[in-house]
Structures are given as structure tokens and as C-alpha cells.
Legacy VTK file of the C-alpha trace (Angstrom):
# vtk DataFile Version 3.0
C-alpha trace
ASCII
DATASET POLYDATA
POINTS 359 float
17.961 5.770 -11.271
20.084 3.579 -10.007
18.320 1.894 -6.866
19.739 -0.127 -3.755
17.231 -2.215 -1.792
16.912 -2.635 2.036
15.053 -5.892 3.042
15.301 -9.089 0.928
11.858 -10.349 2.016
9.344 -8.598 0.031
12.383 -6.787 -1.732
12.625 -10.022 -3.900
10.000 -8.175 -5.572
11.631 -4.956 -5.966
14.638 -7.026 -6.807
13.158 -8.724 -9.866
11.526 -5.616 -10.736
13.864 -3.377 -10.761
16.360 -6.160 -12.608
13.387 -6.599 -15.765
12.929 -2.286 -15.909
14.646 -0.703 -18.234
13.945 2.603 -16.785
16.052 1.340 -13.271
19.047 -0.061 -12.399
19.420 -2.040 -9.466
23.115 -0.740 -8.062
22.713 -2.485 -4.088
20.458 -4.518 -2.031
20.891 -5.385 1.979
19.487 -7.514 4.378
20.923 -8.144 7.994
20.839 -11.704 6.881
23.795 -13.021 5.246
21.753 -16.279 4.015
18.845 -14.048 2.227
21.439 -12.003 0.886
23.130 -15.202 -0.712
19.948 -16.571 -1.519
18.892 -13.807 -3.369
21.993 -13.109 -5.196
21.574 -16.589 -6.412
17.777 -16.381 -7.693
18.973 -13.323 -9.929
22.417 -13.702 -10.523
23.037 -10.211 -8.801
25.853 -10.344 -6.503
26.298 -6.546 -4.549
24.925 -7.057 -1.245
25.668 -5.985 1.981
24.383 -6.705 5.653
25.344 -2.972 6.270
22.876 -0.168 5.320
25.584 2.578 5.908
27.720 0.895 2.777
24.329 1.925 0.429
23.891 5.115 1.990
27.699 5.994 1.585
26.971 5.037 -2.126
27.156 8.085 -4.162
25.736 6.896 -7.280
22.302 5.349 -5.419
19.547 7.670 -6.365
16.812 6.021 -4.842
16.446 3.677 -1.512
13.650 1.211 -1.635
12.493 0.143 1.749
11.169 -3.038 3.037
12.159 -3.484 6.649
9.351 -4.284 9.460
7.009 -0.974 9.932
8.827 -0.249 13.166
11.393 0.430 11.568
10.480 2.524 8.349
10.491 6.069 10.251
14.523 5.406 10.858
15.110 3.883 7.590
13.534 6.555 6.036
15.512 9.403 7.942
19.096 8.237 7.613
18.468 7.953 3.621
16.862 11.493 3.569
19.960 12.720 5.615
22.305 11.528 2.992
20.425 12.747 -0.470
18.611 10.158 -1.410
15.006 9.871 -2.355
13.213 7.028 -0.736
11.023 4.205 -1.473
8.893 3.126 1.152
6.617 0.032 1.514
3.196 0.204 3.229
2.303 1.326 6.129
4.519 4.159 6.041
5.152 4.492 9.327
3.692 3.295 12.798
4.093 5.582 15.059
2.539 9.438 13.954
4.835 10.778 16.799
7.607 10.609 14.152
5.873 12.150 11.260
6.155 15.931 11.532
10.132 15.350 11.920
9.979 13.282 8.181
7.846 16.311 6.751
10.037 18.605 7.873
13.318 16.476 6.808
11.729 16.266 3.405
10.649 19.753 2.570
14.381 20.594 3.743
16.080 18.091 1.487
14.563 18.194 -1.620
14.387 14.341 -2.164
11.196 12.747 -2.836
9.215 10.119 -0.812
6.558 8.289 -2.287
5.020 5.039 -0.290
4.766 1.788 -2.041
0.549 1.443 -2.224
1.166 -1.250 -4.644
-2.661 -2.070 -5.510
-2.932 1.523 -6.750
-0.732 -0.039 -9.806
-2.320 -3.559 -10.778
-3.710 -3.234 -14.267
-7.730 -2.970 -13.184
-7.082 -0.638 -10.656
-4.781 1.492 -12.960
-7.722 0.944 -15.637
-10.643 2.187 -13.420
-9.049 5.330 -12.024
-8.054 6.440 -16.176
-11.827 5.533 -16.973
-13.049 7.932 -13.775
-10.654 10.517 -14.436
-12.245 10.920 -18.502
-15.507 11.013 -16.919
-17.220 7.638 -17.956
-19.141 7.364 -14.830
-19.622 10.784 -13.786
-19.648 12.444 -10.108
-18.337 10.405 -7.488
-21.916 9.631 -5.222
-19.884 6.710 -2.978
-17.178 3.995 -2.625
-17.151 0.311 -1.677
-14.111 -1.724 -1.109
-13.238 -4.941 0.323
-10.464 -7.349 1.100
-11.783 -10.895 2.012
-9.104 -13.708 1.933
-8.179 -17.148 3.556
-5.160 -16.077 5.244
-5.296 -19.166 7.268
-1.447 -20.153 6.303
-0.386 -16.729 7.981
-0.619 -18.181 11.493
2.561 -20.336 10.778
4.374 -16.947 10.898
5.017 -16.941 14.873
5.274 -12.983 14.426
1.563 -13.230 13.320
0.197 -14.450 16.657
1.932 -11.584 18.739
-0.266 -9.105 20.164
1.509 -6.529 17.827
0.039 -7.641 14.997
-3.314 -6.472 13.296
-5.327 -7.247 9.816
-6.857 -3.720 10.351
-2.644 -2.227 9.365
-1.405 -5.168 7.095
-4.866 -6.293 5.144
-7.155 -3.576 5.423
-5.018 -0.749 4.862
-5.421 -1.812 1.117
-8.715 -1.137 0.964
-8.605 1.950 2.978
-6.001 3.068 0.677
-8.755 2.942 -2.524
-10.915 5.110 -0.224
-8.421 7.820 0.256
-7.528 7.648 -3.103
-11.166 8.975 -4.312
-12.259 10.782 -1.031
-8.824 11.790 0.333
-11.059 14.505 2.754
-12.292 11.701 5.405
-13.412 13.226 8.749
-15.182 10.444 10.378
-14.963 6.732 10.721
-16.987 4.194 12.849
-16.304 0.374 12.641
-16.792 -2.772 14.159
-14.657 -5.730 14.550
-14.696 -9.184 16.575
-11.898 -11.988 16.532
-14.015 -15.275 14.676
-13.647 -18.210 16.037
-11.250 -19.471 13.393
-8.968 -16.987 14.398
-9.416 -17.374 17.896
-8.744 -21.150 17.666
-5.637 -20.296 15.330
-3.857 -17.829 18.281
-4.869 -14.399 16.981
-4.916 -11.821 19.264
-6.853 -9.344 17.347
-9.289 -8.981 15.062
-9.568 -10.583 11.825
-13.312 -9.422 10.674
-13.536 -5.722 10.305
-16.614 -3.266 8.663
-15.893 0.441 8.865
-18.283 3.409 6.982
-16.084 7.094 6.112
-17.890 10.213 6.087
-16.142 12.952 3.583
-15.852 16.605 4.611
-18.010 17.254 1.513
-20.463 14.762 3.094
-19.891 11.307 1.020
-19.611 8.778 2.645
-17.927 5.010 2.041
-17.281 2.004 3.342
-14.313 -1.063 3.912
-14.411 -4.544 5.158
-11.556 -7.171 5.614
-12.112 -10.957 7.160
-9.232 -13.311 6.921
-9.423 -16.078 8.404
-12.216 -18.146 6.997
-12.918 -19.664 3.077
-13.733 -17.507 0.193
-15.624 -17.648 -3.437
-14.612 -19.265 -5.867
-12.746 -17.127 -8.139
-14.821 -16.596 -10.938
-17.663 -15.290 -8.661
-15.988 -13.089 -6.781
-12.180 -11.359 -5.694
-10.050 -11.308 -2.864
-10.127 -7.850 -2.951
-12.068 -5.402 -4.981
-13.040 -1.590 -5.624
-16.209 -0.737 -6.401
-17.174 3.040 -8.092
-20.725 4.225 -7.963
-21.301 7.403 -10.463
-23.585 9.654 -11.304
-23.895 7.889 -14.555
-21.787 4.651 -14.472
-20.353 1.975 -12.350
-16.989 0.228 -12.241
-15.046 -2.423 -10.204
-11.570 -3.087 -9.904
-10.636 -6.969 -8.981
-7.453 -7.766 -7.274
-5.809 -10.796 -7.346
-8.067 -11.602 -10.697
-6.896 -9.604 -13.581
-10.537 -8.264 -14.388
-12.193 -4.966 -14.718
-15.675 -4.111 -15.597
-17.889 -0.695 -16.207
-21.133 0.159 -17.282
-20.716 3.892 -18.331
-22.789 6.992 -18.533
-23.973 5.902 -22.226
-25.337 2.250 -20.918
-22.583 0.387 -22.474
-21.186 -2.615 -20.421
-17.798 -3.699 -20.802
-15.755 -6.409 -18.717
-12.034 -6.137 -19.436
-9.344 -9.261 -18.508
-5.474 -9.512 -19.099
-4.153 -12.673 -19.006
-1.828 -11.589 -21.267
-0.411 -9.866 -18.487
-0.422 -12.614 -15.779
3.245 -13.378 -15.871
4.362 -9.227 -15.753
2.518 -9.136 -12.306
2.658 -12.743 -10.659
6.632 -14.272 -11.042
6.884 -16.023 -7.907
5.010 -18.944 -6.643
1.627 -18.362 -8.369
0.453 -15.187 -6.927
1.858 -14.966 -3.727
4.268 -11.908 -4.691
2.990 -9.534 -7.413
6.217 -7.703 -8.314
4.830 -6.182 -11.350
2.855 -3.578 -9.449
6.186 -2.992 -7.871
7.389 -2.571 -11.416
5.226 0.332 -12.238
5.317 2.125 -9.358
9.197 2.121 -9.308
9.071 3.550 -12.938
6.236 5.663 -11.505
8.878 7.463 -9.441
11.794 7.119 -11.924
9.696 9.171 -13.904
8.290 11.905 -11.110
11.758 12.595 -10.499
13.004 13.261 -13.885
9.926 14.728 -14.823
9.568 17.599 -11.910
6.135 16.279 -11.229
4.664 14.653 -7.710
4.343 11.087 -7.180
1.551 9.309 -5.245
0.792 8.631 -2.458
3.444 10.845 -1.818
4.372 11.322 2.157
1.701 13.579 3.131
-0.791 10.676 1.716
1.403 8.028 3.816
0.749 10.079 7.103
-2.936 10.768 6.133
-3.855 7.228 5.789
-1.914 5.979 8.876
-3.780 8.743 10.648
-7.017 6.930 9.275
-5.928 3.609 10.498
-5.612 4.646 13.795
-8.720 6.552 13.498
-9.904 3.020 12.677
-8.407 1.151 15.417
-9.953 3.228 17.706
-13.335 2.762 16.810
-12.655 -1.141 17.184
-11.641 -0.328 20.782
-14.205 2.120 21.765
-17.048 1.487 19.647
-17.786 5.330 18.797
-17.088 7.371 15.532
-13.766 9.051 15.376
-12.193 11.894 13.798
-9.230 12.026 12.200
-8.171 15.350 13.184
-8.734 14.621 16.872
-5.872 11.830 15.700
-3.744 14.276 13.966
-4.127 16.808 16.871
-2.793 14.398 19.450
0.792 14.394 16.997
0.489 18.296 16.821
-0.921 17.922 13.035
-3.117 19.582 11.161
-5.192 18.348 7.923
-3.563 21.562 6.443
0.231 20.413 6.843
-1.236 16.890 4.797
-3.235 18.545 1.618
-1.608 18.391 -1.373
LINES 1 360
359 0 1 2 3 4 5 6 7 8 9 10 11 12 13 14 15 16 17 18 19 20 21 22 23 24 25 26 27 28 29 30 31 32 33 34 35 36 37 38 39 40 41 42 43 44 45 46 47 48 49 50 51 52 53 54 55 56 57 58 59 60 61 62 63 64 65 66 67 68 69 70 71 72 73 74 75 76 77 78 79 80 81 82 83 84 85 86 87 88 89 90 91 92 93 94 95 96 97 98 99 100 101 102 103 104 105 106 107 108 109 110 111 112 113 114 115 116 117 118 119 120 121 122 123 124 125 126 127 128 129 130 131 132 133 134 135 136 137 138 139 140 141 142 143 144 145 146 147 148 149 150 151 152 153 154 155 156 157 158 159 160 161 162 163 164 165 166 167 168 169 170 171 172 173 174 175 176 177 178 179 180 181 182 183 184 185 186 187 188 189 190 191 192 193 194 195 196 197 198 199 200 201 202 203 204 205 206 207 208 209 210 211 212 213 214 215 216 217 218 219 220 221 222 223 224 225 226 227 228 229 230 231 232 233 234 235 236 237 238 239 240 241 242 243 244 245 246 247 248 249 250 251 252 253 254 255 256 257 258 259 260 261 262 263 264 265 266 267 268 269 270 271 272 273 274 275 276 277 278 279 280 281 282 283 284 285 286 287 288 289 290 291 292 293 294 295 296 297 298 299 300 301 302 303 304 305 306 307 308 309 310 311 312 313 314 315 316 317 318 319 320 321 322 323 324 325 326 327 328 329 330 331 332 333 334 335 336 337 338 339 340 341 342 343 344 345 346 347 348 349 350 351 352 353 354 355 356 357 358
């Protein structure tokens, strides 16, 4: 499958992923900054770049457009790619405005093309293993999920855009553990949460909460929780991970950690195991320590390519991507109102229904 990449900031990891894959071929890359294009060309010795998105759209050889542009541009860039008959990978969050969702859902249906949301943390080794064990029944039936993302991201405050009113850690950070919840409990109907701007965040100039806790309720009555804290110190990695997903089942329990390649399970036989994958560090983290996680991108891009050639649906697809945005917007409203919010109420405001987003 031949790939074109739009946006070479985060798309740097995608370039590495495609160039190291035997299932994908990099055909062209694009960024509005010629300086970034030249920098990536020198870094990867790949020189077919452009500053004009139209050049990639017009290239009939390109099968997949991979989009890593700012959130507010996603909807338009996805729409253009679909109009030109391309399959699409779009980084999370899929879109920032649900008013554009119905048009995109309809366009995917009419075009016959596939859209995949790059929710990369699902494709990290511990989370892949956790999912495999869950589907194999090693922890029995799922009772509840706990997920969190706690990181000292005060270095983000050096980026001017992080201090704008539009920047919210709810979307930029908490979307990862929230996606874990939807992965295992896709039918969340209601959410309640509280958030605050910590003294560290306020001192740094943040405008929106950097500390948040949420409780979710699914249509079948099961509950889950998510938390995020982003401007304070964290525990040593030997004690805790910045991000984690805990599944509590009727016969066992499992925990996948991120960015540490660590997984723990107590299975239905009572056996306790801790598994690590240090030998895969160079696959997952390729630049500047652990600041870029290109291995996950390679995993999900190859999975998406397989879905096209083998004819199965790659998840999260566009329906799941829209559903996650609806849930995040319900969470956002709960922070603002201090009340529980039903996801269906958010969808109804945009003339969408849960049935439209079901698999």
C-alpha cells in the first residue's frame, strides 16, 4: 500500500513507521513549512515532498493519506482525501467539531473508502497483550475498568499554543485513557466529572483544568473511571507508569502500562505474571528517548493496510472516532456544569444517534 503523509510534526513518527515497514511504501510527504519538509528529507533521506496537499491528492498511485495536521483541520483534510478516492488514517482526536460528523459518515458510505483513527496507545505491546488475554477469557467477564494518564507535562507550557484558551488537556491527554474505556465498554451512556486548574498549571499560564477525574456508566449498568493530572511530579517508573489500563474481571485482573513495556495479570487459574518487552524498546521509541512512539504507528498502519487487503474493519473506524469525540464533549460539559451528562444528548444536538455509530 502506497502512503502519503500530511503534517510532518507528529508525522515524523509516521515517516519512520512507513519507511521501516514491509507492508507499506512511502510515496510523498507534505507540510506547509518548506523548512520542515527539508529537515525530514535530510533526516530520512526521502526527498519526494511538497507544500501543496493537492499534489498528494492528485497522485493516483497513493492508496492511503495519513493525516497529522492540527485538530481543527482534520475534517476538511479527511473530506478532501475521500473525495479523491483515498483511504484515510487520521490521528486522534478524529475531529474537533461534531457538526461535521454526519457529512463525513455519509461520505465514507458513498465513497467505499475506509477511515481509521490513529488511537496509537491501543497498539502498544502491553495493551495488545492485555486485549488478547481479555478476548481469550483469561480474566472472565469484565466487571469494571480503571484508566489514567498522569504525567509531568510542564514542559508543554513552553509551547505558546498550550497557553491558549482552545488548548484543553481533556482532549490532548485524557483522550488516551478514555479510549481504553470505550475499547472495552463501547456503550457509555452517561459521564460525571470534576476538574480543576492546579496551582502549577495556573502559575504556568494554562487556561483550562489540568487535573480531572471522571466516572462513566454504560447502558448495561457497568461503571468505569478515568483520571488525568498533567502539571506535577510523578512516581518513579519502577513504582508506577504515566498511563495505565486496569481490567477487573470475574475471574482475574490485568494491567497494561505505558510508556513502560510492562504488563501484569492474575488469570483465572490464580497464576500471577509480569511480562516486559525491553527487547522491543527500539521498535517503539526511535527518537529523543521516549518522546516519539513510532512503533505504535507502524503497528496500526500495518493493521490498517491488512484490513484493506483482507477486507475486515480496522478499529477505531470513523464511527468509533465520532463516538469518542461525543464522549469527550460530554465530559467537557460535565466539567462546565458540575452535573452528569448523557452522551445521547450531545449526539442529538448534532442530529446524530447512537445507532448511526454502532458497529
